Backbone bond lengths (Angstrom), bond angles and torsions (degrees), N, CA, C in turn:
res aa  C-N    CA-C-N  psi(-1)  N-CA   C-N-CA  omega(-1)  CA-C   N-CA-C  phi
1 Q - - - 1.447 - - 1.531 109.45 -
2 V 1.328 115.76 129.72 1.454 122.35 177.65 1.522 108.36 -123.37
3 Q 1.319 116.29 122.86 1.456 121.79 177.49 1.516 108.71 -118.74
4 L 1.323 116.52 129.59 1.453 122.68 -176.60 1.521 110.09 -123.98
5 L 1.328 116.27 135.77 1.459 121.53 -178.78 1.520 109.89 -131.58
6 E 1.327 116.11 113.74 1.460 122.06 179.98 1.527 111.08 -87.64
7 S 1.329 115.47 152.66 1.451 121.68 174.32 1.525 108.74 -155.02
8 G 1.323 116.11 165.71 1.453 121.03 176.59 1.512 115.53 103.44
9 G 1.315 117.66 -4.28 1.448 120.40 178.53 1.516 111.28 -70.89
10 G 1.326 115.76 166.33 1.449 120.18 179.73 1.508 111.78 166.86
11 L 1.323 115.09 -165.00 1.459 122.67 -179.85 1.520 109.69 -102.37
12 V 1.318 116.39 130.70 1.454 121.45 179.87 1.525 109.23 -142.87
13 Q 1.316 116.76 149.91 1.462 121.14 178.13 1.526 110.79 -79.42
14 A 1.314 115.97 153.50 1.462 120.92 177.11 1.522 110.11 -53.84
15 G 1.326 115.69 135.81 1.450 121.36 -177.86 1.512 113.63 92.41
16 G 1.312 116.56 -10.55 1.449 121.28 -179.27 1.514 113.25 -83.62
17 S 1.329 115.22 -175.43 1.459 121.62 -177.35 1.516 111.23 -130.05
18 L 1.321 114.80 157.02 1.448 122.09 179.37 1.524 107.55 -154.59
19 R 1.317 117.04 145.04 1.459 120.39 175.70 1.518 110.01 -121.18
20 L 1.313 115.63 122.52 1.449 122.13 176.96 1.520 109.81 -95.05
21 S 1.319 116.05 145.10 1.452 121.81 177.14 1.518 109.23 -124.11
22 C 1.304 115.73 150.81 1.459 121.68 177.70 1.519 108.54 -135.88
23 A 1.314 116.03 116.09 1.455 121.87 177.24 1.522 108.95 -94.49
24 A 1.312 116.20 125.23 1.458 121.82 -178.13 1.514 111.30 -105.82
25 S 1.316 115.85 127.70 1.457 121.68 175.90 1.520 108.02 -101.77
26 V 1.309 114.85 89.78 1.453 121.73 -179.12 1.527 108.03 -154.25
27 R 1.305 116.95 146.59 1.465 120.97 -174.64 1.522 113.42 -68.13
28 T 1.329 116.90 -36.66 1.466 120.92 -176.71 1.524 110.83 -121.55
29 F 1.314 115.54 63.49 1.462 121.73 -177.94 1.524 111.99 -55.89
30 S 1.326 117.03 -39.68 1.454 121.28 -175.81 1.521 113.53 -65.75
31 S 1.317 118.34 -11.74 1.458 121.77 179.58 1.531 112.79 -91.48
32 Y 1.332 117.06 -4.74 1.462 121.14 -177.01 1.521 112.68 -104.71
33 P 1.327 117.05 120.76 1.466 118.11 165.74 1.525 107.86 -62.97
34 M 1.310 116.98 142.67 1.459 121.37 -175.52 1.522 110.95 -122.94
35 G 1.314 115.34 165.27 1.449 118.58 178.98 1.509 112.86 -164.27
36 W 1.320 114.22 179.17 1.455 122.59 176.56 1.520 109.26 -130.24
37 L 1.315 115.24 139.09 1.452 123.49 175.03 1.518 107.50 -124.33
38 R 1.317 117.52 161.17 1.456 119.62 175.64 1.519 110.33 -144.33
39 Q 1.323 114.84 154.10 1.453 121.10 179.72 1.522 109.14 -137.38
40 A 1.320 115.74 114.79 1.455 122.16 177.56 1.526 109.23 -83.84
41 P 1.332 117.94 158.08 1.467 120.52 179.87 1.524 112.00 -55.50
42 G 1.315 116.54 128.49 1.450 121.72 177.95 1.512 115.62 74.89
43 E 1.322 117.97 7.28 1.454 121.66 -178.68 1.523 111.46 -122.17
44 E 1.323 115.94 167.56 1.459 121.04 179.32 1.521 110.41 -79.81
45 R 1.320 115.43 164.18 1.448 120.96 178.71 1.528 110.06 -74.33
46 D 1.336 116.33 128.82 1.457 121.74 -175.91 1.521 112.29 -116.75
47 F 1.310 115.11 151.04 1.458 122.53 174.89 1.518 110.32 -70.90
48 V 1.331 116.63 138.49 1.456 121.92 178.08 1.525 111.41 -115.14
49 A 1.332 116.26 -55.19 1.460 120.78 -176.67 1.514 110.56 -160.41
50 A 1.330 116.11 159.52 1.456 121.74 176.84 1.516 109.38 -146.79
51 I 1.331 115.64 159.68 1.454 121.16 -178.87 1.518 109.69 -144.91
52 S 1.320 116.40 141.79 1.451 121.72 -179.65 1.525 110.79 -72.43
53 T 1.318 116.16 171.77 1.464 121.06 -176.56 1.527 113.07 -59.26
54 S 1.311 116.82 -38.51 1.457 121.76 -178.96 1.523 113.10 -86.31
55 G 1.321 116.50 -16.02 1.447 121.13 -176.38 1.518 113.38 88.79
56 L 1.323 117.77 0.79 1.456 121.33 -177.53 1.524 113.19 -74.47
57 N 1.325 116.67 -29.17 1.455 121.06 -179.08 1.521 110.62 -115.09
58 T 1.318 115.77 133.58 1.460 121.19 177.29 1.518 110.18 -130.12
59 Y 1.320 115.34 155.09 1.456 122.04 -177.58 1.525 108.28 -139.20
60 Y 1.334 116.19 142.24 1.448 120.58 -176.72 1.519 111.99 -138.41
61 A 1.315 115.18 148.18 1.452 120.10 169.62 1.527 108.05 -69.10
62 D 1.318 116.67 147.81 1.460 120.30 -179.15 1.527 112.34 -57.54
63 S 1.313 116.47 -32.62 1.449 121.07 -176.32 1.528 113.92 -67.86
64 V 1.337 117.53 -19.80 1.459 120.65 -177.84 1.520 113.41 -117.91
65 K 1.312 117.61 -6.69 1.463 121.88 -178.14 1.527 110.78 -58.14
66 G 1.326 115.94 130.85 1.445 121.18 -178.70 1.507 113.89 90.86
67 R 1.346 116.88 -13.74 1.459 121.01 179.95 1.527 112.32 -114.75
68 F 1.328 116.63 -35.57 1.461 121.67 -178.56 1.524 110.11 -106.12
69 T 1.322 116.30 148.37 1.453 122.00 176.47 1.521 109.81 -134.31
70 I 1.321 116.37 124.48 1.456 120.92 176.20 1.523 108.82 -97.88
71 S 1.319 116.49 141.95 1.457 121.32 178.56 1.518 108.71 -149.64
72 R 1.325 116.30 168.50 1.460 119.53 178.49 1.513 110.62 -146.81
73 D 1.320 114.73 153.48 1.450 122.75 175.66 1.518 106.14 -126.94
74 N 1.316 116.12 97.86 1.460 120.27 -175.64 1.525 113.11 -65.47
75 A 1.323 117.19 -27.40 1.460 120.62 177.92 1.520 111.58 -67.94
76 K 1.337 116.83 -24.66 1.459 122.04 -179.09 1.524 112.99 -107.32
77 N 1.324 117.08 3.50 1.469 121.65 -177.79 1.526 111.31 52.29
78 T 1.316 115.61 45.71 1.458 120.82 -174.42 1.523 111.78 -135.37
79 V 1.323 115.78 140.69 1.455 122.33 173.20 1.523 107.61 -120.31
80 Y 1.328 116.88 146.37 1.449 122.30 -175.70 1.522 111.40 -124.60
81 L 1.315 115.05 156.69 1.457 121.23 170.85 1.524 107.49 -134.31
82 Q 1.325 115.69 105.92 1.454 121.01 175.90 1.518 107.90 -85.71
83 M 1.318 116.63 122.59 1.450 122.75 -175.52 1.526 109.22 -116.46
84 N 1.331 116.44 113.16 1.453 122.24 179.57 1.523 110.42 -115.41
85 S 1.316 116.09 163.22 1.465 122.26 178.96 1.520 111.09 48.59
86 L 1.302 115.86 48.92 1.460 120.96 -175.85 1.522 112.28 -64.71
87 K 1.325 114.29 143.98 1.456 122.91 -179.82 1.520 109.52 -119.64
88 P 1.328 117.89 155.69 1.471 119.71 177.14 1.524 113.11 -54.34
89 E 1.323 117.74 -33.54 1.454 120.99 179.77 1.527 113.39 -70.25
90 D 1.331 117.44 -7.50 1.457 121.31 174.06 1.524 111.88 -81.60
91 T 1.316 117.13 -8.25 1.458 121.64 179.44 1.520 110.34 -59.66
92 A 1.318 116.24 123.59 1.458 121.45 -177.22 1.523 109.25 -177.79
93 V 1.318 115.03 170.58 1.453 120.92 167.50 1.520 106.38 -88.45
94 Y 1.312 116.61 125.69 1.460 121.96 -178.00 1.517 110.14 -101.61
95 Y 1.326 115.57 130.25 1.454 122.41 -177.44 1.521 111.27 -115.54
96 C 1.298 116.15 131.63 1.452 122.01 169.78 1.521 107.99 -78.96
97 A 1.319 117.07 144.02 1.456 120.36 -176.94 1.521 111.54 -144.28
98 A 1.326 115.27 156.78 1.459 121.56 -179.75 1.520 110.31 -137.12
99 T 1.313 115.82 151.24 1.450 121.03 175.05 1.523 108.17 -144.57
100 I 1.337 117.48 -171.61 1.459 120.17 -175.80 1.518 113.75 -119.38
101 Y 1.322 117.87 -7.06 1.455 121.96 177.74 1.522 109.90 -129.27
102 E 1.326 116.01 137.28 1.452 120.15 -179.05 1.521 111.62 -62.65
103 N 1.328 117.43 -38.18 1.453 118.71 -179.91 1.529 111.23 -67.09
104 Y 1.328 117.59 -29.34 1.461 120.66 173.10 1.519 109.47 -62.84
105 A 1.332 116.16 -47.47 1.457 121.26 -178.16 1.521 111.33 -63.09
106 S 1.314 117.29 -43.98 1.455 121.25 -178.37 1.516 112.32 -63.83
107 K 1.332 116.63 -25.89 1.455 121.68 179.17 1.526 112.35 -97.13
108 G 1.310 116.70 2.93 1.452 120.86 177.52 1.509 115.53 81.69
109 T 1.330 117.49 18.57 1.455 121.67 179.64 1.523 109.49 -100.46
110 F 1.328 116.20 115.40 1.459 121.68 -177.75 1.521 111.06 -123.75
111 L 1.323 115.28 156.54 1.455 121.60 -177.72 1.520 113.27 -105.78
112 Y 1.329 117.51 -21.95 1.459 122.46 -176.99 1.518 110.32 -134.09
113 W 1.344 115.61 145.83 1.462 121.47 -179.94 1.514 110.59 -138.44
114 G 1.322 115.75 153.05 1.447 120.61 173.18 1.516 110.09 -89.54
115 Q 1.328 116.32 -170.76 1.458 121.71 -179.09 1.523 113.24 -81.44
116 G 1.314 117.17 -19.66 1.445 121.66 177.91 1.515 113.74 96.63
117 T 1.323 115.55 157.01 1.458 122.59 175.66 1.522 108.19 -136.35
118 Q 1.318 116.34 135.64 1.460 121.68 -175.26 1.521 111.60 -79.28
119 V 1.326 115.39 131.14 1.458 122.55 172.89 1.521 107.61 -120.38
120 T 1.318 116.49 122.15 1.452 121.42 179.40 1.521 109.28 -122.72
121 V 1.323 115.93 124.20 1.459 122.13 -179.84 1.517 108.40 -111.97
122 S 1.307 116.47 117.32 1.452 121.56 -178.60 1.517 110.73 -88.80
123 S 1.327 115.80 152.00 1.460 121.59 179.61 1.516 112.14 -103.67
């Protein structure tokens, strides 16, 4: 059983920053590659970023590369998404996600999702 709880969403002006956190309730958090997905109104859920079990490897969608940074703290069972230079098109519900293979994560394929946290970027 994997339970994920996102937090840190909110309203921010274009160009601003926000950090999302995801607390994972699982016995072996360090064995799960993690990631973030997002879904804008009226659109499908898209891959945002992923990170390997150790945190040594990261993967990003082209749309966020250079602006977003994914990280994890295995001692705290937490994964983060630092979002800088936010744009209105980043507005979406952001979901924390977990999988069991790094190649799954790098390709945006996840097995578990949280409830999501709303991020709204005003122009």
